[in-house]
C-alpha positions in Angstrom: 0.0 -0.1 0.0 3.0 2.3 0.7 3.7 2.5 -3.1 0.2 3.6 -4.0 0.3 6.3 -1.2 3.6 7.5 -2.5 2.2 7.7 -6.0 -0.7 9.7 -4.8 1.5 12.0 -2.9 3.6 12.8 -5.7 0.6 13.8 -7.8 -0.8 16.3 -5.3 -0.7 19.8 -6.6 -1.2 23.2 -5.0 -5.0 23.3 -5.7 -5.6 19.9 -4.1 -3.8 20.8 -0.9 -5.9 22.3 1.9 -3.9 24.6 4.0 -6.5 25.4 6.6 -8.5 22.3 7.4 -9.0 23.2 11.0 -10.7 26.7 10.6 -14.3 25.1 10.9 -13.0 23.6 14.4 -12.2 27.0 15.8 -15.6 27.6 17.3 -15.6 24.3 19.0 -12.4 24.8 20.9 -11.9 26.5 24.4 -10.9 30.2 24.4 -7.3 29.3 25.6 -6.8 27.5 22.2 -7.2 30.4 20.0 -6.2 33.4 22.3 -3.3 35.6 21.0 -3.5 34.5 17.6 -1.6 37.7 16.5 1.5 35.9 17.6 1.0 32.8 15.7 2.9 34.4 13.0 5.8 35.7 15.1 9.2 34.7 13.9 10.6 33.8 17.3 12.1 30.9 19.3 10.1 28.5 21.1 11.6 27.7 24.5 11.0 24.8 26.8 13.9 25.0 29.6 17.0 24.4 27.7 15.5 23.3 24.4 15.2 26.0 21.8 13.5 25.6 18.4 13.0 28.7 16.2 9.6 29.1 14.4 9.4 30.3 10.9 5.9 31.1 9.9 7.3 33.0 6.7 7.8 29.4 5.2 4.2 28.6 5.4 2.2 31.8 4.9 -0.7 30.1 3.3 -1.5 28.4 6.4 -2.5 31.7 7.9 -4.2 33.0 4.6 -1.2 34.8 3.6 0.5 35.4 0.3 3.5 33.2 -0.1 6.8 34.9 -1.1 10.4 33.6 -1.0 11.0 33.0 2.7 14.0 34.5 4.6 17.2 32.4 4.9 17.2 30.1 8.0 20.5 30.2 10.2 20.9 26.7 11.5 22.6 26.6 15.0 24.3 23.3 15.7 25.1 24.8 19.3 21.5 25.0 20.0 20.8 21.2 19.0 23.7 20.1 21.0 22.1 20.6 24.3 20.6 17.4 25.9 20.3 17.9 29.4 23.6 16.4 30.2 25.7 19.5 29.2 26.5 20.6 32.9 24.9 22.8 35.5 23.9 26.1 33.7 22.1 29.1 34.3 19.8 28.7 31.3 18.2 32.1 31.8 21.5 33.7 31.3 22.9 31.4 28.6 19.6 31.8 26.5 19.2 35.5 27.3 19.3 36.3 23.5 16.5 33.9 22.8 14.7 34.9 25.8 14.6 38.5 24.8 13.3 37.5 21.4 10.4 35.7 22.8 9.5 38.6 25.4 9.7 41.0 22.4 7.4 38.7 20.2 5.1 41.4 19.3 8.0 43.1 17.3 8.8 39.9 15.5 5.4 39.3 13.8 5.8 38.5 10.1 3.7 40.9 8.0 1.5 38.9 5.7 -0.8 39.9 2.9 -3.9 38.1 3.8 -6.4 37.0 1.1 -9.3 34.6 0.7 -7.4 32.2 -1.6 -3.7 32.7 -0.9 -1.4 32.1 -3.7 2.4 32.0 -4.2 4.7 34.4 -6.1 6.5 33.4 -9.3 9.8 33.9 -7.3 8.5 31.5 -4.7 7.7 28.7 -7.1 11.3 29.0 -8.7 13.0 29.1 -5.3 10.8 25.9 -4.0 11.8 24.1 -7.2 15.5 24.4 -6.6 15.4 24.0 -2.7 12.4 21.6 -2.0 12.1 18.0 -2.2 9.8 17.4 -5.2 9.1 13.8 -5.3 8.8 11.0 -2.6 9.1 8.3 -5.1 11.5 7.8 -8.0 11.6 11.0 -10.1 13.9 9.5 -12.8 11.6 6.6 -13.5 14.4 4.1 -13.6 13.0 0.6 -13.4 16.0 -0.7 -11.5 15.7 1.9 -8.9 12.4 1.0 -6.9 8.8 2.1 -7.4 8.3 4.3 -10.5 4.4 4.5 -10.8 3.2 8.0 -11.8 -0.4 7.0 -12.4 -2.7 9.0 -14.9 -0.2 11.9 -15.0 2.5 9.9 -16.7 -0.1 8.3 -19.1 -1.3 12.0 -20.2 2.3 13.2 -20.7 2.8 10.2 -23.0 -0.3 10.9 -25.0 0.7 14.6 -25.4 4.3 13.6 -26.7 2.7 11.2 -29.1 0.6 14.2 -30.5 3.7 16.4 -30.6 5.5 13.6 -32.6 2.8 13.3 -35.2 2.5 16.9 -35.6 6.1 17.5 -36.1 6.1 14.7 -38.7 3.4 16.4 -40.7 5.1 19.8 -40.5 8.4 18.2 -41.9 6.3 17.4 -45.0 4.7 20.7 -45.1 7.2 23.6 -44.5 4.5 26.3 -44.5 3.1 24.8 -41.6 6.1 24.7 -39.5 5.7 28.1 -37.9 2.1 27.7 -37.3 3.0 24.3 -35.5 5.6 26.1 -33.0 2.9 28.6 -32.0 0.4 25.8 -31.3 2.9 23.7 -29.2 4.1 26.7 -27.5 0.4 27.4 -26.1 -0.6 23.8 -25.9 2.5 22.7 -23.8 1.5 25.5 -21.2 -1.9 24.3 -21.1 -0.9 20.8 -20.5 1.4 22.0 -17.7 -1.4 23.7 -16.1 -3.7 20.9 -16.4 -1.1 18.8 -14.8 -0.6 21.1 -12.0 3.0 22.0 -12.9 2.5 25.5 -14.6 5.3 26.9 -12.6 7.7 24.7 -14.5 7.5 27.0 -17.4 8.8 29.8 -15.2 11.8 28.1 -14.0 14.9 29.2 -15.7 16.6 26.3 -17.8 20.0 26.7 -15.9 18.1 26.0 -12.3 15.5 23.4 -13.8 18.1 21.0 -14.8 20.3 21.4 -11.7 20.1 19.1 -8.7 18.0 20.6 -6.0 19.9 22.2 -3.0 18.0 20.1 -0.6 20.4 19.5 2.2 18.7 18.3 5.5 20.8 19.0 8.5 21.9 15.9 10.3 22.8 16.2 14.0 25.6 13.7 14.6 25.2 11.5 17.6 27.1 12.5 21.0 30.0 9.9 21.5 29.3 7.3 24.0 32.1 7.6 26.4 31.5 4.0 27.8 32.1 2.4 24.3 35.1 4.3 23.7 37.0 3.4 26.8 40.3 1.6 26.2 39.0 -1.5 28.1 36.1 -1.7 25.8 38.1 -1.9 22.7 39.9 -5.4 22.9 41.8 -4.4 26.0 41.7 -6.6 29.2 38.9 -5.4 31.7 39.9 -3.3 34.7 38.4 -4.1 38.1 35.3 -6.2 38.7 34.7 -9.2 41.0 36.8 -11.6 38.9 39.8 -9.4 39.0 39.5 -8.9 42.7 39.3 -12.6 43.2 42.5 -13.2 41.3 44.3 -10.4 43.4 
């Protein structure tokens, strides 16, 4: 079943996605669930004792009925993710003073959004997402030897369109006067086909960016070394101490 779900998720386009499925539930919720909605779009750190996670509402403006443009750059802090409760006895209020200040001044860090009934994205954002996002869960290159490659009806429609292009260009080769008209028709029909498939923004992506590999580089937090496993006596060396050693002595 997971293959079928991957296929369906890969075919979801912007028009199919519901960014605010919970709006109709707000009237049924207690007041404390919806209080201070104004700070829901504040670009501030979320703090829980020593844990700090920054919140970036400018990356999902449509969730708040906002126009989506290219988000600000995220500065990843490996230092913040290195704290795990075993880092010593710190005065966390002093150590995280900078982040606490941002939270206390949260009203000044609210991200301005252009609210609209049907929020859309800018052309620049669609180009940015194409070069930075993970576009497919399945196998985007359709190689039969690299896992599941099903693309459902979308791939079938694309094959029919390519067939029509092949037939039209073959006819144009026999009638030179029709070549220019055919170029105009293909220019219009190709755009329409992309729109029907939900990939109209592909036509707006510059060629030098469209063919490049996405710069999708998820951060990986390396595990802290286990000092017990790295002790000398745990790497093929004789054990030190213990009942058996004391008995021999």
